[in-house]
VEXDREN-2710 file (C-alpha; in Angstrom, 1 decimal):
% VEXDREN-2710
k/r/px/py/pz
1/UNK/111.4/111.3/112.8
2/UNK/108.2/110.2/111.1
3/UNK/107.8/109.8/107.4
4/UNK/104.6/110.4/105.3
5/UNK/104.5/109.1/101.7
6/UNK/101.7/109.0/99.2
7/UNK/101.8/109.0/95.3
8/UNK/103.3/112.0/93.7
9/UNK/100.0/112.6/91.8
10/UNK/96.5/111.5/92.9
11/UNK/93.8/112.2/90.2
12/UNK/90.3/111.8/91.6
13/UNK/86.8/112.5/90.5
14/UNK/84.6/111.6/87.5
15/UNK/86.6/110.2/84.6
16/UNK/89.9/110.7/86.4
17/UNK/91.3/107.9/84.3
18/UNK/91.6/110.4/81.4
19/UNK/94.4/112.1/83.4
20/UNK/96.7/109.2/82.3
21/UNK/97.1/111.2/79.1
22/UNK/99.6/113.1/81.1
23/UNK/102.0/110.1/80.8
24/UNK/104.2/111.6/78.1
25/UNK/107.6/110.4/77.0
26/UNK/107.0/106.7/77.7
27/UNK/107.2/104.0/75.1
28/UNK/105.9/100.8/76.4
29/UNK/103.1/100.1/79.0
30/UNK/101.9/96.8/80.5
31/UNK/98.5/96.8/82.1
32/UNK/98.0/94.3/84.9
33/UNK/94.4/93.2/85.7
34/UNK/92.3/90.3/86.7
35/UNK/88.7/89.4/86.2
36/UNK/86.4/89.8/83.2
37/UNK/84.7/92.6/85.2
38/UNK/87.2/95.1/83.8
39/UNK/86.3/94.0/80.3
40/UNK/82.6/93.9/80.9
41/UNK/82.4/97.5/82.3
42/UNK/84.7/98.9/79.6
43/UNK/87.4/100.0/81.9
44/UNK/90.2/97.9/80.3
45/UNK/89.3/99.1/76.8
46/UNK/89.2/102.7/77.9
47/UNK/92.5/102.4/79.7
48/UNK/94.4/100.8/76.9
49/UNK/92.9/103.3/74.5
50/UNK/94.2/106.2/76.5
51/UNK/97.7/104.7/76.7
52/UNK/97.7/104.1/72.9
53/UNK/96.6/107.6/72.3
54/UNK/99.8/108.7/74.0
55/UNK/101.7/106.7/71.4
56/UNK/102.6/103.8/73.7
57/UNK/102.8/100.2/72.8
58/UNK/100.5/98.3/75.3
59/UNK/100.5/94.7/76.5
60/UNK/97.9/93.3/78.9
61/UNK/98.6/90.7/81.6
62/UNK/95.1/89.6/82.8
63/UNK/95.9/86.4/84.7
64/UNK/95.7/87.8/88.3
65/UNK/93.4/85.7/90.5
66/UNK/91.6/86.7/93.7
67/UNK/94.2/86.4/96.5
68/UNK/97.2/86.5/94.0
69/UNK/99.8/83.8/94.5
70/UNK/103.5/84.0/94.5
71/UNK/103.6/81.9/91.3
72/UNK/101.4/84.4/89.5
73/UNK/103.7/87.2/90.6
74/UNK/106.7/85.4/89.3
75/UNK/104.9/84.7/86.0
76/UNK/103.9/88.3/85.6
77/UNK/107.5/89.5/86.4
78/UNK/108.8/87.2/83.7
79/UNK/106.4/88.7/81.2
80/UNK/107.6/92.1/82.2
81/UNK/111.3/91.2/81.8
82/UNK/110.6/89.9/78.2
83/UNK/108.5/92.9/77.3
84/UNK/110.5/95.6/79.1
85/UNK/107.9/98.2/79.8
86/UNK/108.8/101.6/81.1
87/UNK/105.3/102.1/82.6
88/UNK/103.3/99.5/84.7
89/UNK/99.6/100.3/85.1
90/UNK/97.6/98.2/87.5
91/UNK/93.8/98.1/87.0
92/UNK/91.5/96.6/89.5
93/UNK/90.8/96.1/93.2
94/UNK/93.3/94.9/95.8
95/UNK/94.4/91.7/94.0
96/UNK/95.6/93.1/90.6
97/UNK/97.2/96.2/92.1
98/UNK/98.9/94.2/94.9
99/UNK/100.1/91.6/92.4
100/UNK/101.4/94.3/90.0
101/UNK/103.4/95.9/92.8
102/UNK/105.1/92.6/93.6
103/UNK/105.7/91.9/89.9
104/UNK/107.3/95.3/89.6
105/UNK/109.8/94.4/92.4
106/UNK/110.9/91.2/90.7
107/UNK/111.0/92.9/87.3
108/UNK/113.4/95.5/88.6
109/UNK/115.3/93.0/90.8
110/UNK/115.3/89.6/89.1
111/UNK/117.9/88.2/91.5
112/UNK/115.4/88.4/94.5
113/UNK/113.0/85.8/95.7
114/UNK/109.9/86.2/97.7
115/UNK/111.6/85.4/101.0
116/UNK/114.0/88.2/100.4
117/UNK/111.2/90.9/100.5
118/UNK/109.1/89.7/103.4
119/UNK/110.9/91.9/105.9
120/UNK/109.1/95.3/106.1
121/UNK/110.9/98.3/104.5
122/UNK/113.8/96.3/103.2
123/UNK/113.4/96.7/99.4
124/UNK/116.1/98.1/97.2
125/UNK/115.5/101.3/95.2
126/UNK/112.9/101.0/92.5
127/UNK/112.1/103.0/89.3
128/UNK/115.3/102.0/87.5
129/UNK/113.2/100.4/84.7
130/UNK/109.6/101.6/85.1
131/UNK/107.2/103.9/87.0
132/UNK/104.0/102.6/88.4
133/UNK/100.4/103.9/88.1
134/UNK/97.4/102.3/89.8
135/UNK/93.8/102.6/88.9
136/UNK/91.6/101.5/91.8
137/UNK/88.3/100.0/90.8
138/UNK/86.8/99.0/94.2
139/UNK/86.0/101.1/97.2
140/UNK/88.0/99.4/99.9
141/UNK/91.6/98.5/99.7
142/UNK/93.1/101.9/99.0
143/UNK/96.0/100.0/97.4
144/UNK/96.3/102.6/94.7
145/UNK/97.9/105.0/97.3
146/UNK/99.6/102.6/99.7
147/UNK/103.0/101.1/100.3
148/UNK/101.5/97.6/100.8
149/UNK/101.1/94.5/98.7
150/UNK/99.5/91.3/100.0
151/UNK/100.5/88.0/98.3
152/UNK/99.5/84.4/99.1
153/UNK/101.9/81.6/99.5
154/UNK/101.0/78.8/97.0
155/UNK/101.6/76.0/99.4
156/UNK/100.6/77.3/102.9
157/UNK/97.8/79.6/101.6
158/UNK/99.0/82.2/104.1
159/UNK/99.0/85.8/103.0
160/UNK/102.2/87.8/103.4
161/UNK/102.1/91.6/103.3
162/UNK/105.0/93.4/101.6
163/UNK/105.5/96.8/103.1
164/UNK/107.8/99.4/101.7
165/UNK/107.5/103.0/100.6
166/UNK/109.4/102.0/97.4
167/UNK/106.2/100.3/96.1
168/UNK/104.0/103.3/96.7
169/UNK/102.6/104.1/93.2
170/UNK/103.8/107.2/91.3
171/UNK/100.4/107.9/90.1
172/UNK/97.0/107.0/91.6
173/UNK/93.7/107.2/89.7
174/UNK/90.6/107.5/91.9
175/UNK/88.0/107.5/89.2
176/UNK/84.6/107.9/90.9
177/UNK/82.6/106.5/88.0
178/UNK/84.2/103.1/88.0
179/UNK/82.8/101.8/91.3
180/UNK/79.2/102.6/90.2
181/UNK/79.1/99.1/88.7
182/UNK/80.2/97.2/91.7
183/UNK/78.0/94.4/93.1
184/UNK/76.3/94.9/96.4
185/UNK/78.3/92.2/98.1
186/UNK/81.6/93.7/96.8
187/UNK/80.4/97.1/98.0
188/UNK/79.7/95.8/101.5
189/UNK/82.9/93.8/101.9
190/UNK/85.3/96.3/100.4
191/UNK/83.6/99.2/102.3
192/UNK/84.1/97.4/105.6
193/UNK/87.8/96.9/104.6
194/UNK/88.0/100.7/104.2
195/UNK/86.4/101.4/107.6
196/UNK/88.8/98.9/109.2
197/UNK/91.7/100.7/107.6
198/UNK/90.6/104.0/109.0
199/UNK/89.9/102.7/112.6
200/UNK/93.1/100.7/112.8
201/UNK/95.2/103.5/111.4
202/UNK/93.8/105.9/114.0
203/UNK/94.9/103.7/116.9
204/UNK/98.1/102.2/115.4
205/UNK/101.3/102.9/117.3
206/UNK/102.8/104.6/114.3
207/UNK/99.9/107.1/113.9
208/UNK/100.8/110.8/113.6
209/UNK/98.9/114.1/113.3
210/UNK/99.1/113.7/109.5
211/UNK/97.5/110.3/109.5
212/UNK/95.0/111.1/112.2
213/UNK/93.1/113.7/110.1
214/UNK/93.0/111.4/107.1
215/UNK/91.8/108.4/109.2
216/UNK/89.0/110.4/110.9
217/UNK/87.7/111.9/107.7
218/UNK/87.9/108.5/106.0
219/UNK/85.9/106.9/108.8
220/UNK/83.2/109.6/108.5
221/UNK/82.9/109.2/104.8
222/UNK/82.7/105.5/104.9
223/UNK/80.4/105.2/107.8
224/UNK/78.0/107.9/106.4
225/UNK/77.9/106.5/102.9
226/UNK/78.4/102.7/103.0
227/UNK/74.7/101.7/103.6
228/UNK/73.5/104.0/100.8
229/UNK/76.3/102.7/98.6
230/UNK/75.2/99.2/99.3
231/UNK/71.7/100.2/98.3
232/UNK/73.2/101.5/95.0
233/UNK/73.2/105.2/95.5
234/UNK/75.6/106.7/92.9
235/UNK/76.2/109.8/94.9
236/UNK/77.1/107.7/98.0
237/UNK/79.4/105.4/96.0
238/UNK/81.4/108.4/94.7
239/UNK/81.9/109.7/98.2
240/UNK/82.8/106.2/99.5
241/UNK/85.4/105.9/96.8
242/UNK/87.2/109.0/98.0
243/UNK/86.8/108.0/101.6
244/UNK/88.5/104.6/101.1
245/UNK/91.4/106.4/99.3
246/UNK/91.9/108.7/102.4
247/UNK/91.9/105.5/104.5
248/UNK/94.6/104.1/102.3
249/UNK/96.8/107.1/102.7
250/UNK/96.3/106.9/106.5
251/UNK/97.1/103.3/107.0
252/UNK/100.0/103.3/104.5
253/UNK/101.8/105.6/106.9
254/UNK/100.3/104.8/110.3
255/UNK/100.2/101.0/109.6
256/UNK/97.5/98.7/110.9
257/UNK/96.7/96.2/113.7
258/UNK/95.6/92.7/114.5
259/UNK/92.4/92.8/112.5
260/UNK/94.6/92.7/109.5
261/UNK/97.1/90.3/111.0
262/UNK/94.4/87.8/111.5
263/UNK/92.6/88.5/108.2
264/UNK/95.8/87.9/106.3
265/UNK/96.0/84.4/107.8
266/UNK/92.4/83.2/108.0
267/UNK/90.8/84.5/104.8
268/UNK/92.0/81.7/102.4
269/UNK/91.7/79.0/105.1
270/UNK/88.1/79.9/105.9
271/UNK/87.2/80.9/102.3
272/UNK/86.0/84.3/103.5
273/UNK/86.9/87.5/101.5
274/UNK/89.4/89.8/103.1
275/UNK/86.9/92.6/103.6
276/UNK/84.4/90.3/105.2
277/UNK/87.1/88.9/107.5
278/UNK/87.8/92.5/108.6
279/UNK/84.1/93.3/109.1
280/UNK/83.5/90.2/111.3
281/UNK/86.6/90.8/113.5
282/UNK/86.6/94.6/113.8
283/UNK/84.2/94.9/116.8
284/UNK/85.9/92.2/118.8
285/UNK/89.4/93.8/118.2
286/UNK/88.0/97.2/119.2
287/UNK/86.9/95.6/122.5
288/UNK/90.3/93.9/122.9
289/UNK/92.3/97.1/122.2
290/UNK/90.0/99.3/124.2
291/UNK/92.0/98.5/127.4
292/UNK/94.8/100.7/126.0
293/UNK/93.1/102.9/123.4
294/UNK/89.7/103.7/124.7
295/UNK/90.3/107.5/124.4
296/UNK/91.2/107.1/120.7
297/UNK/88.2/104.9/119.9
298/UNK/86.1/107.5/121.7
299/UNK/87.5/110.1/119.3
300/UNK/86.2/108.1/116.4
301/UNK/82.8/107.6/118.0
302/UNK/82.5/111.3/118.5
303/UNK/83.4/112.0/114.9
304/UNK/80.7/109.6/113.8
305/UNK/78.1/111.3/116.0
306/UNK/77.6/108.3/118.3
307/UNK/76.1/108.5/121.8
308/UNK/78.1/108.4/125.0
309/UNK/79.2/110.7/127.9
310/UNK/82.4/108.8/128.7
311/UNK/85.2/107.2/126.7
312/UNK/83.9/103.8/127.7
313/UNK/80.4/104.6/126.7
314/UNK/81.6/106.0/123.4
315/UNK/83.8/103.0/122.7
316/UNK/80.9/100.6/123.4
317/UNK/78.7/102.7/121.0
318/UNK/81.4/102.3/118.3
319/UNK/81.4/98.5/118.8
320/UNK/77.6/98.4/118.5
321/UNK/77.6/100.7/115.5
322/UNK/80.0/98.4/113.6
323/UNK/77.9/95.4/114.4
324/UNK/74.7/97.2/113.3
325/UNK/76.5/98.3/110.1
326/UNK/77.4/94.7/109.4
327/UNK/73.8/93.7/109.9
328/UNK/72.5/96.3/107.4
329/UNK/75.1/95.0/104.9
330/UNK/74.2/91.4/105.3
331/UNK/77.5/90.5/106.9
332/UNK/77.4/87.9/109.7
333/UNK/78.7/88.7/113.2
334/UNK/80.9/85.7/113.6
335/UNK/82.8/83.2/111.6
336/UNK/80.5/80.4/112.8
337/UNK/77.5/82.4/111.5
338/UNK/79.4/82.9/108.3
339/UNK/79.4/79.1/107.8
340/UNK/83.0/78.2/108.8
341/UNK/83.0/74.6/110.0
342/UNK/83.8/74.3/113.7
343/UNK/86.2/71.4/113.1
344/UNK/88.0/73.6/110.6
345/UNK/88.3/76.3/113.2
346/UNK/89.5/74.0/116.0
347/UNK/92.0/72.2/113.7
348/UNK/93.6/75.5/112.5
349/UNK/93.2/78.0/115.3
350/UNK/96.6/77.4/116.8
351/UNK/98.5/77.6/113.4
352/UNK/96.6/80.7/112.3
353/UNK/97.0/82.5/115.7
354/UNK/100.7/81.8/115.6
355/UNK/101.0/83.0/112.0
356/UNK/99.1/86.2/112.9
357/UNK/101.6/86.9/115.7
358/UNK/104.3/87.0/113.1
359/UNK/102.4/89.3/110.7
360/UNK/104.0/92.8/110.5
361/UNK/100.7/94.5/111.4
362/UNK/100.9/92.9/114.8
363/UNK/103.9/95.1/115.6
364/UNK/101.8/98.2/115.3
365/UNK/98.7/97.1/117.2
366/UNK/98.1/99.4/120.2
367/UNK/98.0/96.4/122.6
368/UNK/100.9/94.0/122.6
369/UNK/99.6/90.6/121.4
370/UNK/101.2/87.3/122.0
371/UNK/99.9/83.8/121.0
372/UNK/97.5/83.2/123.9
373/UNK/95.6/86.5/123.4
374/UNK/95.7/86.2/119.6
375/UNK/94.1/82.8/119.9
376/UNK/91.5/84.2/122.4
377/UNK/90.6/87.0/120.0
378/UNK/90.2/84.6/117.1
379/UNK/88.0/82.4/119.3
380/UNK/85.8/85.3/120.1
381/UNK/85.5/86.1/116.5
382/UNK/84.5/82.6/115.6
383/UNK/81.9/82.1/118.3
384/UNK/80.7/85.8/118.5
385/UNK/81.5/86.1/122.2
386/UNK/82.5/89.3/124.0
387/UNK/86.1/90.1/124.6
388/UNK/86.8/90.6/128.3
389/UNK/90.4/89.8/128.9
END
């Protein structure tokens, strides 16, 4: 039997944040966020004002860095235990929301350590102390609707995904006005993250009819609007923000594949953002997985209006379309082109490939992937060479 889980309430559209006024009967809220961007664009002030209008006490934890670390999660959980909120509201892109989800776990279960929650779908029951609301501010991660949180180990710099339906937010806010102020680079990188979510969810081994329709529509919305969003079209950015949310719903239930397995491991080591890692690797992984999933990649290509009479031709068109999209967004086609030092690559490729094999996303990749092939895929991604094995 398959399971499909999304937040109980998803509020979307212009000024959807106002819907948090529906949070009645709660006394204390903690807002978890990160950069000054939320202060500069007025989102943090607006959010705290809405919560206070509801009669809630509000405390802000704004110490979440990009690629949030385990130590930050522990620190935030301690703040929560001292403050004892009954509502946790995460405001931001993937980093603040992911960090807040993990803090929530340790707030409710102070006896646990990070190693205790690495196994997918092993968390104890949540919501004994607080409910969770997420306000997504970037158009890419979809974390406001997902059962995932990605946290970085302080020592190894390796990212570990926490996966459990227990950390799916209770309320998701998809406010289409917030991403209008995103930078062009963030728009490009996060948008390609969303496209990767849609593509990987459609071919993942846990896909279902419920996730397929979301993944296809998400791929269409992202593909059709990302370049215009990059060029600062407000209408396109609003559509893209909804598209990335659909992609989040899809992959939260269908899971992902080795684009994300590798991105979780190489991003910090190569100093390349998560979305850009996905963008670079997606065409090569499509080539790699096409030996077993050509028909499903062809489905995506047809939905995007790409040329081709056969599944192979359509899949090739999809690979080229992703590469062309990267070019229009100023994203390089290989890690070498992105400026990653070759010695760094050669010194770390074995460790990173081995770590990627152990990532939970690898289990759901359509093509079984052991160390040798994972290393070959990463090598193709570094040098920009075709995958033909």
